[in-house]
N, C-alpha and C positions, 0 to 999 in steps of 0.2 A: 137280698139277704139283710138281716139285722145282725151286726157283729157287736160284741160287747167286751170291754176290757175287764177281766176279773181281778179284783183286789181284795185283800183282807181275808178273814177266816170264813167259816161255813156260812154264818148269818149274812155277812156282806155279799158273798157270792150268790146267795139265794135272792137277795134284793136285786142284784144286777141281772141275774137270769130272769127274774119275774118281770122286770121292766122291759127287757128285750123280748121276752116271749109275748107279752101283751101287745107290744108294738108290731111284732111279727104276725100275730094273729090278725091285727087290724089291716096290715098290708098284704096278708096272704102270702107270706114267704117264710123262709127258714131262719132259725137262730144259729149264729156261729159264735162259739166261745173262744176268746183269746186269752189263754192262761200265761202268756209269756212274761208278764210282770211278776207273777208269783215265783218265777225261777231266777229273777234278778237278785244279786247279792244285796241284802239290806244294809250291810256294813254297820249293823247295830242301830240304824236310824228308825226302823219300824220292826214290828213283830213279823218274823219270817213265816210265811204260810205256804201251803201246798194246795193243789187242786182237790176239792172235797165234795164236789157235786155228784160224784159217781155212786153215791149211796141211794140216789133217787131214780125214779122212772122218768126223768126229764127227756124232752125231745129236742135234739140239737145236733149240730155238726161241730166236732171238736177239731181244732186246727192248731198245730204247733209249727207248721212249715213257714216259709217266707211269705206265703200268700197274705196272711193277716198283717204281718209287719209291713208289707207293701201297701195294704189298704190304709193302715194307720198313717202312712207317710203322705197320702194323697191330700192335696189342698181341696177345699170345698168348691173351688171354681174349676176343678179339672173335669174333663168330659170322658168320653168313651175310652176304656182301658181293657184290653184283653189280658186275662190272667192265664196261669199255667193250666187251669182246667178250662177247656174250650167251651164248656157249657155255662161258665160263669162270666157275666159281663156287668160292669158297673156303669150305669148311665141314667141319670147323673149320680154322683156319689157325694155324700155329705158326712161331716162329723158333728155330733152333738156333744158339747161340753157342759156338764151340769155346773151352773154358776154358783150355787149355794145349796143349803140343806132344805130349801123349800120345794114344793111340788111345782113343776113347770109343764103345764098342759100343752105348750107349743111343741113339745116333743112329737105329738101326734100329727103335726103338720109336715113332719120330715118325710122324705121319700122312702120307698121300700129298700133302698140301698143306703143304709146309714150305719155309722160306727159310733157306739155310745161310750162316753168317758164319764164316769161318776159313780156315786154310791146308790142313788135313787132309793133312799130310805123312807118310803111312804107307800102305803097301800093304795093311794090314789092313782099310782101308775098302773096298777093291775086289777083294781076292784071290779072293773067291767068283765073281767075274765077270772074271777076268784075261784069258781068251781074248777076250771081247767088248771089253774095254778096249784090248787090243793091236790088235784089228781096227779099232776107232774111231780109233786113233792111227796108222793107215797114212797115208802121205803122199799127197796128192792128185796130185801131178805127179812124174814120174820125174826122177832126177838127170840133169843135162845138162853137157856140155862138161867143164870141169876137174873138177867134182865127180864126174862119171861115170867119168872116168879114175882118180881116186883111189879111188872105190868098188871098181873092179876090182882095184886094188892091195891094198885091204883084204881082199877075198875070196881073193886068191891069195898070202897071206903069213901068217906067225904074227903077226897084228896085235894091237897093244895100244893102246887109246886112253888118253890121259893129258890130264887137264883141270886147268889152273891158273886159278883165279879170283882176280883182283885188283881192277881197276876201282874200283867204289864201295866195296869193302872197304878201299881205301886212301884214296880221295879224299872220301868222304861220311861225316860224323861219325855220322849215325844208323845207317849200315851197319857202320862199323868198331867201334862200341860193342857190337854184338851178335854179330858174326861173327869167328871166328878167321881169321887169315891163315896158310895152311898153308906151312910152311917147306920148304926143300930136303931136310932130313933125312927128312921124311915121304915125299916122292917117291922118294928113294933107297931107303928101306926097303921101300916098296911094290913098286918094280921088282924089287929083289932077291928078294922073296918070290915073285913071279910066275915069275921065271926059275929059281928054285932047282930043280935036278934036271931042267930041260928041255934037250933036245938041239936043239930048233929054233932057227933064227936069228931073233931078234925084229925086227920092224919097228914102230916107234912112230909113231903119228899123234897129234900134239900140238896141243891146242886151248887158246886163252887169249884173254882180252880185253886182255891186255898182251903181245903176241907179242914185242916188242922186248926186254922184260925176260927173257922165257923163253929166247929165243935166246942171250942173253948169259950167263945164269946157270945154266940147267938142262942138264946133260949126261946122256945116256942111252947104254947099251951097245948099239950097233947102229944101223942106218939110221933116220933120223928125218925125217918129213915134218911141217913146221909149217904147219898149215891156217890161214892168216891172211887169206883173201880173202872169206869169207862174213860180211858185215856188214849191219847194218840189217835190212830185211825178209827178207834171205837167210840170217840167222843160223841158222834151223832146219836148214839144210843140214849144219851141224856136228853136230847131234843125229843126223841120218840116218847120217852117216859113223861117229860114235861107236857107234851101236847095231849096226852091222854088223861091228865089230871082235870078235875072239875073247875078249879079256880087257880089263879096265878098271881104271884108277886114277882115281877121281873126286875132285873137290874137295868142300868142304862147300857144295854148290850144287845146287839142285833141277834145274838144266839137265843137269848130267852124271849126276845120279841117274837121270833118265829115259833118258839115253843108254845107261846100263848096263841098266836094267830092261827096256827095249824089246828087248834081245837075249834071245831065248827059249832060247838054248843051255843045256843042262843041265850042261855041263862048264865053263862060264865061271867065271873067277875075278874077283871084284870086290873091290877094296881101297877102303875108305872111311875118312874121318877119325873118330877117337874124339871129337874136339872139334868139334862142329857149331856150337855157340854159345859165347859167352864167359861168359854168366851162370852163376855157380856154382849147382849144384843144379837146373838146368833139365834135365829128363829128355829124352834123345834116343833112348831105348831102342827106341821104336816107329818111328823114322825109317828105321833101317838094317835091311833084311831079315836074317833069321837066318842065311841061307846066305852072306852077305857077310862079309868079314874087316875088322875095325876096327883101325886103327893110330893 
């Protein structure tokens, strides 16, 4: 089995699942999800999250018992271990710790019984199985009521999704230390690039965890719909709406990254920030797909 430690919000959990799923497909085994870290008390040091992948048609085994905690504790040089489930044997068993934000192809040399620790924020981990990953990330339930109405508007317009991430990037020290806060100049340049030479009348669908700030400060040329009603457990609806737009302006956020990536359109334009992290010298080359435009 390929086990993976889940960390962060929906977008990060999707990266972790996708990397584990791709490795499991290569090794012809199952994905086990370990959500135990999500239930640890953050004590204000990071944004507290919950398990959020249950909105998708993913294929996995979900484990909250001591089995996965036991697997995490194994050293890489341990050998055969019989677990509580008599059908599950680990031989040999290894841990893969992601050393940095770059793509590490050596992950595919690890055995079929491996525990993954990391964020794995690169499509390079799962591009060989992109069709299956998109199928896994189909939403379980159809859009309803207001979201269904907006989804129809998205389909029937020159739709551009625009995501502004503020939230903990502003209020939480551990987040603001690591993540750039994208300014209005970025969004203006991104919008101008998408519209350059286009004759269609744009319709913007704007998503943010700080909608009041966005409505007051961000102006776009054309009609704008501020999607501000999907909160809490319904936040995934924003990703569904994003993914159905024709073009995308994303924030340095895994949430809008997936909103753009789930759009299979070959003609889509995706604008992404050059500055994903604040740390100087921290490579982000593998985070943004080659076909996307960085600004």
